[in-house]
N, C-alpha and C positions, 0 to 999 in steps of 0.2 A: 402531498408530502409522503415520502417513502418511509418504510419502517424496517427494523432489523429482520422482520419476517420476509421482506422482499429479498434480502441477502440469503436467507435460508432457501427460498424458492430458486434463486440463481444457483446455489450449490446443488440442489436436488436435480436440476436439469443436466448436470454433468455426467460423464461416464463414471463407472464405479471407481476407478483409480483417481480421476480428477476430483470426484466428490470427496474422497478421503483427504486429498490435498487441501481442498477448499475448507473443509470442516476443521482441520487442524490449524490452518492459518487463522481462520475466523475466531476459533476458541482462544488461541494465543493472543491475538490482537485484543480481543475483548477483556481478557485477564490483565494484560499489561497496560491498556489504555481505557480504563473504565469510564473516564471522564469524556471520552471522545464521542462525537455524534457519528453514527454510521448510516449510510443510505446507498441506494443505487444511484450512481452519478455517471452520466454518459454510458449507460448500460452495464456498469461494472460496480462491484462493492468497493466503497471508499470510506475511510474514516477521517474525520476533521477535528482539529482543535481550534476553538474560537473561529470557526468558519474557514480555516485554512486547511487544504487537503494535505494529509500526512502520509497515508499508506493505503494501498488498495491492491486488488488483484484482478486479473482478467484471463479469459480463456483465449489462447492462441490456437492455431491449427494443431500443434503437436505437444502443447504443454500448458501449464498454468504459470503465468508471469506475475510475480510479486514485485510491486514497485513502491519505492519511497520517493516522494516528490523532491526532497532535499538530500537524498542519499549520496550524491556526488561528494558531499563534504563529510561523510561518515568515516572515511579512510578505512574502508573494509574491502579487502581484495576479492572476496567472493561476490560482491555486488558489481555488476557491469554498468559502466557509465552510459547514460543516454547520449543521443546525438543531438546536436544543435545547441541553442543558447540556454536551455533549461538546466536545472541542477538535479535531475533525477538519476536514479540508479536502480537496477533491478536484478532479479535472479529468476531463473526458470526451473520449474520442477516437472518431471514426468512420472515421479513415484513419490508417495508419501514418505518412503524410507530415506529420501534425499534431504528431507527437512531436518536441519540441526536446530532443535528448539532453543538451545542456549544461544546460538547465533541470532536467531530471530528475536529473542527477548532483548539481546544487547542492541540490535538495530532499532527495535521499538523504543527502548530507552533513549537512544540517540535522537530518534525522531521527535521527541518532546523538546529537546534542548537545542537542536540544530534545525532551524527552519528558515526557509525563504518565503517571502510574502506573495504566495500565489493568489490569495484572496483578492488582492488589489491590483493584479497585473493589468487588467483592462483599464482601470482608472489611470494607471501610470504608463499607459500606451506601450505595454510590452516590457517595461523595465522591471527587473526583479531586485528587491532589496532584502537584505538579511534582517531577520527579526532578532532583536537583541534581548 
């Protein structure tokens, strides 16, 4: 089992700028989703509500990508929709100054109430259902 300490280790491995981005994102998520379980999942920090992945971030070549698994339904113009059949949306940061904390808090609030059932996607053979 992974622990929040593993997420801190992930953050510490990043460049100076990326580390600042990761730490601010992690701090804001932990404040807004205190009930969420967090762990390293598929090599990236991810937060879950009742076993369902909600939000996470990853290091890409030139940025930190913040992703919301159900973000396509948030109706937020700054979140770019994913490709394919999933309901994800994300935003990329190259500087901690790009993070608008009020926007991030709003997206995290939406992540609690707007969810697609990724936890059971394998049981349902790839079909996503909205959680009511």
